[in-house]
C-alpha positions as CSV (number, residue, x, y, z in Angstrom):
1,M,91.4,118.5,105.3
2,P,93.6,117.8,102.3
3,D,96.8,120.2,102.1
4,A,97.0,123.1,99.1
5,E,99.1,120.7,96.7
6,A,96.9,117.5,97.5
7,G,96.2,115.2,94.4
8,K,98.2,117.5,92.3
9,P,101.1,116.0,90.4
10,S,104.4,118.1,91.5
11,A,107.0,119.2,89.7
12,R,109.6,116.0,88.7
13,R,112.4,116.0,90.7
14,A,115.7,114.6,90.4
15,D,114.6,111.2,92.2
16,P,112.8,109.3,89.8
17,F,110.4,107.9,92.2
18,A,109.2,110.8,94.4
19,P,105.6,111.4,94.3
20,L,103.6,112.6,91.5
21,T,101.1,113.5,93.6
22,S,100.2,112.6,97.6
23,E,96.8,113.6,99.5
24,W,94.6,112.4,102.7
25,L,92.0,111.0,100.8
26,G,88.4,111.3,103.3
27,V,86.9,108.2,103.1
28,S,84.0,106.7,105.3
29,G,83.4,106.5,108.8
30,G,85.6,109.6,109.5
31,H,88.7,108.2,108.1
32,E,91.9,110.5,106.1
33,I,93.6,107.6,104.1
34,Y,97.0,108.5,102.5
35,V,97.9,108.3,98.4
36,E,100.3,108.6,96.7
37,S,101.6,107.6,93.4
38,V,104.5,107.6,91.2
39,G,105.8,106.5,88.1
40,R,104.0,108.5,85.1
41,A,100.7,109.6,83.7
42,G,99.8,107.2,81.7
43,G,101.6,104.4,82.8
44,I,100.4,100.6,83.3
45,P,97.9,101.4,86.2
46,A,98.8,99.2,89.6
47,V,98.4,99.5,93.2
48,Y,100.9,98.7,96.2
49,L,99.1,97.3,99.5
50,H,101.4,97.1,102.5
51,G,101.5,94.1,105.2
52,G,100.5,93.8,108.7
53,P,97.6,95.2,108.7
54,G,98.5,98.3,110.2
55,S,102.4,98.5,108.9
56,G,101.7,101.2,106.2
57,C,103.5,102.0,103.2
58,Q,107.3,102.6,103.3
59,P,109.4,105.0,100.3
60,D,111.2,101.7,99.3
61,H,107.9,99.9,98.3
62,R,107.7,102.6,95.5
63,R,110.9,101.4,93.8
64,L,109.0,98.2,93.1
65,F,108.1,99.7,90.3
66,D,109.6,100.9,86.6
67,P,109.0,104.3,86.9
68,E,108.7,104.6,83.0
69,R,106.7,102.1,82.5
70,F,103.7,102.4,85.9
71,H,101.5,104.5,87.2
72,A,101.3,103.1,90.9
73,V,99.1,104.3,93.4
74,L,100.2,103.4,97.4
75,F,98.6,104.1,100.2
76,D,98.1,103.4,103.9
77,Q,95.5,101.0,105.4
78,R,92.7,102.8,107.5
79,G,94.5,103.4,110.7
80,A,97.7,102.5,109.3
81,G,101.2,104.8,108.3
82,R,99.9,108.4,107.7
83,S,96.7,107.9,107.7
84,R,94.0,109.5,110.4
85,P,92.8,108.9,113.0
86,A,96.2,107.6,113.8
87,R,95.5,103.0,114.6
88,S,92.3,103.8,114.8
89,R,90.1,100.6,114.6
90,E,86.9,102.3,114.4
91,S,84.9,101.2,110.9
92,N,87.7,99.5,110.1
93,T,87.4,96.3,108.6
94,L,88.0,94.2,105.5
95,P,85.1,95.3,103.3
96,D,85.7,99.2,105.0
97,L,89.9,98.8,103.0
98,I,88.2,97.4,99.7
99,A,85.4,100.0,99.3
100,D,88.6,102.5,100.1
101,M,90.4,100.4,96.9
102,E,87.7,101.1,94.9
103,L,87.7,104.9,95.1
104,I,91.5,105.2,95.1
105,R,90.9,103.1,91.7
106,E,88.1,105.7,90.4
107,R,89.8,108.7,91.5
108,F,92.8,107.7,89.1
109,G,90.6,107.1,86.5
110,F,91.7,103.3,86.2
111,A,89.6,101.2,84.5
112,R,91.6,98.2,85.4
113,W,94.8,97.7,87.2
114,I,97.6,95.2,89.1
115,V,96.9,94.7,92.3
116,V,100.6,93.9,94.0
117,G,100.6,93.0,98.2
118,G,102.1,90.7,100.3
119,S,101.2,88.9,103.6
120,W,98.2,90.6,104.8
121,G,98.7,92.5,101.6
122,A,98.3,89.4,99.8
123,T,94.9,88.7,101.8
124,L,93.9,92.0,100.7
125,A,94.6,91.6,96.8
126,L,92.5,88.3,97.2
127,A,89.7,89.8,99.0
128,Y,89.5,93.0,96.4
129,A,89.9,90.5,93.4
130,Q,87.2,88.6,94.5
131,A,85.0,91.3,95.0
132,H,85.8,93.2,91.4
133,P,87.5,91.0,89.4
134,T,86.3,92.9,86.4
135,H,89.3,95.9,87.6
136,V,91.9,93.5,88.3
137,A,94.4,92.8,85.2
138,G,96.6,90.7,87.3
139,L,97.5,89.9,90.5
140,V,101.4,89.5,92.1
141,L,101.3,87.9,95.6
142,R,104.3,87.6,98.1
143,A,103.8,84.8,100.6
144,T,99.9,84.3,100.5
145,F,97.9,84.6,103.5
146,L,94.2,83.7,103.7
147,G,93.1,85.3,106.6
148,T,92.3,82.5,108.4
149,R,92.9,81.9,112.0
150,A,94.2,78.8,111.8
151,E,96.7,79.8,109.9
152,V,97.7,82.6,112.8
153,E,97.4,79.8,115.2
154,T,99.7,77.5,113.5
155,A,102.4,79.9,113.1
156,F,102.4,81.7,116.4
157,D,101.9,78.1,118.5
158,D,102.7,74.5,116.5
159,T,105.1,76.0,113.7
160,L,107.1,78.3,116.1
161,A,107.1,75.4,119.3
162,R,108.7,73.4,116.1
163,F,111.8,75.5,115.1
164,H,112.4,78.2,117.9
165,P,111.4,76.4,121.4
166,A,112.8,78.8,123.4
167,L,111.2,81.7,122.0
168,H,108.1,79.5,122.1
169,R,108.3,78.8,126.5
170,D,108.9,83.0,126.2
171,F,105.8,83.9,124.2
172,L,103.6,81.3,126.3
173,D,105.4,82.9,130.2
174,V,103.6,86.1,129.5
175,L,100.4,84.6,129.2
176,P,99.1,83.2,132.7
177,E,99.5,79.4,132.8
178,A,95.2,79.2,133.0
179,E,95.5,81.2,129.4
180,R,98.1,79.3,127.5
181,G,95.9,76.5,126.4
182,S,94.5,79.2,123.2
183,P,97.9,81.6,123.4
184,C,96.8,83.3,120.1
185,A,93.0,84.2,121.7
186,A,94.2,85.3,125.2
187,Y,97.3,87.4,123.2
188,W,94.4,89.2,121.1
189,R,92.3,89.8,124.1
190,R,95.1,91.5,126.2
191,I,96.7,93.6,123.1
192,L,92.6,94.8,123.1
193,D,92.5,95.5,126.8
194,P,92.2,99.3,127.6
195,D,94.8,98.5,130.8
196,P,98.0,99.4,129.0
197,A,99.8,97.3,132.1
198,I,97.9,94.8,130.1
199,H,98.4,95.6,126.6
200,G,101.8,97.1,126.9
201,P,103.7,93.4,127.5
202,A,101.2,91.7,125.3
203,A,101.8,93.8,122.5
204,R,105.4,93.7,122.3
205,A,106.0,90.1,123.5
206,W,103.6,89.7,119.8
207,H,105.6,91.9,118.1
208,D,109.2,90.7,119.3
209,T,108.0,86.9,118.1
210,E,106.4,88.0,115.3
211,R,109.7,89.6,113.7
212,A,111.5,86.1,114.8
213,L,109.4,84.3,112.7
214,S,109.4,86.9,109.7
215,E,113.2,86.5,109.7
216,V,115.4,83.8,107.9
217,R,118.3,84.7,110.3
218,P,116.7,86.5,113.4
219,S,118.6,88.5,115.3
220,R,116.9,87.2,118.8
221,V,115.5,84.5,119.1
222,G,114.2,85.1,122.6
223,L,112.1,88.2,124.6
224,D,113.4,90.2,126.9
225,K,111.2,90.2,130.0
226,A,112.3,93.6,131.5
227,A,111.8,95.3,128.1
228,L,108.3,93.9,127.3
229,Q,107.2,95.9,131.1
230,A,109.0,99.1,130.0
231,G,107.3,102.3,129.4
232,G,107.3,103.9,126.1
233,P,106.1,103.7,123.1
234,L,104.1,100.4,121.5
235,P,104.5,99.2,118.3
236,A,101.5,99.5,115.8
237,T,101.1,96.5,114.2
238,P,100.0,94.3,117.2
239,F,96.6,95.9,117.7
240,M,95.5,96.4,113.9
241,E,96.6,92.7,113.8
242,A,94.3,91.5,117.2
243,H,91.7,93.5,116.2
244,Y,91.7,92.1,112.8
245,F,92.0,88.4,113.7
246,H,90.5,88.3,116.6
247,N,87.1,89.0,114.3
248,D,88.5,86.6,111.4
249,C,89.4,89.2,109.3
250,F,85.7,89.7,108.5
251,M,85.9,87.1,106.8
252,A,83.4,83.9,106.7
253,P,85.2,80.5,107.1
254,E,87.8,79.3,104.6
255,Q,86.3,82.6,102.2
256,L,89.2,83.5,100.1
257,L,89.6,80.1,98.8
258,R,86.1,78.8,98.6
259,E,85.3,82.0,96.6
260,S,88.6,81.5,94.4
261,G,86.7,80.4,90.8
262,R,85.9,84.3,91.2
263,L,89.6,84.2,90.5
264,A,89.2,82.6,86.7
265,G,90.6,84.1,83.8
266,I,92.9,86.7,86.1
267,P,96.5,86.0,85.3
268,G,98.7,85.7,88.9
269,I,102.3,85.4,90.2
270,I,102.9,84.0,93.8
271,V,106.8,84.7,95.0
272,Q,107.2,81.9,98.1
273,G,109.8,81.8,100.0
274,R,110.6,78.7,100.4
275,F,111.3,78.8,104.7
276,D,108.4,81.4,105.2
277,L,107.3,80.4,109.0
278,L,104.2,82.7,109.0
279,C,102.7,82.0,105.6
280,P,104.4,78.4,104.7
281,P,104.7,77.3,100.6
282,A,101.2,75.2,101.0
283,T,99.0,78.3,101.8
284,S,100.1,79.1,98.6
285,A,99.8,75.8,96.5
286,A,96.4,75.1,97.8
287,L,95.6,78.4,96.1
288,A,97.2,77.4,92.9
289,Q,95.2,74.3,93.2
290,T,92.1,76.3,92.7
291,W,93.6,79.5,91.0
292,R,94.3,77.3,87.9
293,E,95.9,80.8,86.2
294,A,98.3,81.3,89.0
295,E,102.1,80.2,89.2
296,I,104.0,80.5,92.1
297,R,107.7,81.0,91.8
298,V,109.8,79.8,95.1
299,V,112.7,81.6,96.5
300,E,114.8,79.0,97.7
301,A,117.2,80.1,101.0
302,A,114.2,82.8,102.0
303,G,111.2,83.2,104.2
304,H,108.8,86.0,105.0
305,N,110.2,89.3,104.7
306,L,110.1,90.9,101.7
307,Y,113.8,91.7,102.7
308,D,114.8,88.3,102.7
309,P,117.5,86.8,99.8
310,G,116.1,87.2,96.5
311,I,112.5,87.6,97.8
312,R,112.2,91.5,96.8
313,D,114.1,90.9,93.4
314,A,111.5,88.2,92.9
315,V,109.0,90.7,93.6
316,M,109.9,92.9,90.8
317,K,110.6,90.8,88.2
318,A,107.1,89.5,89.3
319,I,105.8,93.0,88.3
320,A,107.2,93.7,85.5
321,D,106.4,90.2,83.9
322,M,103.0,90.6,84.9
323,A,102.2,94.2,83.4
324,S,103.3,92.4,80.0
325,R,101.1,89.5,80.8
326,A,98.3,91.5,81.1
327,T,99.0,94.8,78.2
328,L,98.9,91.4,76.4
329,R,95.7,89.9,77.6
330,Q,94.1,93.6,77.4
331,D,95.2,93.3,73.7
332,R,94.0,90.4,73.5
333,N,90.8,90.8,74.4
334,D,90.4,94.1,72.8
335,M,90.9,91.8,69.1
336,A,88.2,89.5,70.5
């Protein structure tokens, strides 16, 4: 049940990035998703989609949007962050998340909104825009991920071996020798295994390897094998990622590229780190080949992380520029 203040405007505080509203919104499958809005009522509608899948929104994500200009909505996807039940993978698919976005949009009364997302958030943004193109005023993507098994396998096997060979050996060593031929599939099976002795080490190894791949200057480039066997809390994202990746993100093969024609007429800006090992520039380039309204902005000396040098500033500028572009497009449509 939402609390007594759910969905109601809160008193404006000295912090211009304090939420205007916050609530748990009941959706299908017994889920309640945490939703908050920031900025000003009547501002340019926008929605922020977090990554993972499974990571959740952070307070700093509110600061990507100029509070005097935007009315932005942020929400924790099913099973992520503050949404309930925590970490639940039941009734948790890409079509479910798209349906949740439509419920949120309708709840706020937005005819169209700017959709912003990075990595997995970019996957969800593209899938939503292809499903509901008339409701999207513009797209701002960071680190394009098309949700394919090939992208994940390339990152955690070929790319990892080329750029971090010692970490790649550690990553494989977690698996029995018979499972090393298809390491990603083996990791997903282990992470989804109900036995803590099996899923615990695999989840920690996946999490630590992904972190190294996401940073231009990773603090660690090896796995602490003793720590992998330790007890204590486990990271959330490996479980949701294994659920989605094992199921091909609940999409047909190459779906987002094959259906990119549905993005025609939607302006887009893609912020791309030059040295992104998880979502390399070639993926953004492939998307832009078929989505002609997309502009790629490469940030040199940056990788995957939102907080790599130059990435966050580039995303903020892209959001601001898209607001002007989308507003101008709306004005032209009104004149027509």
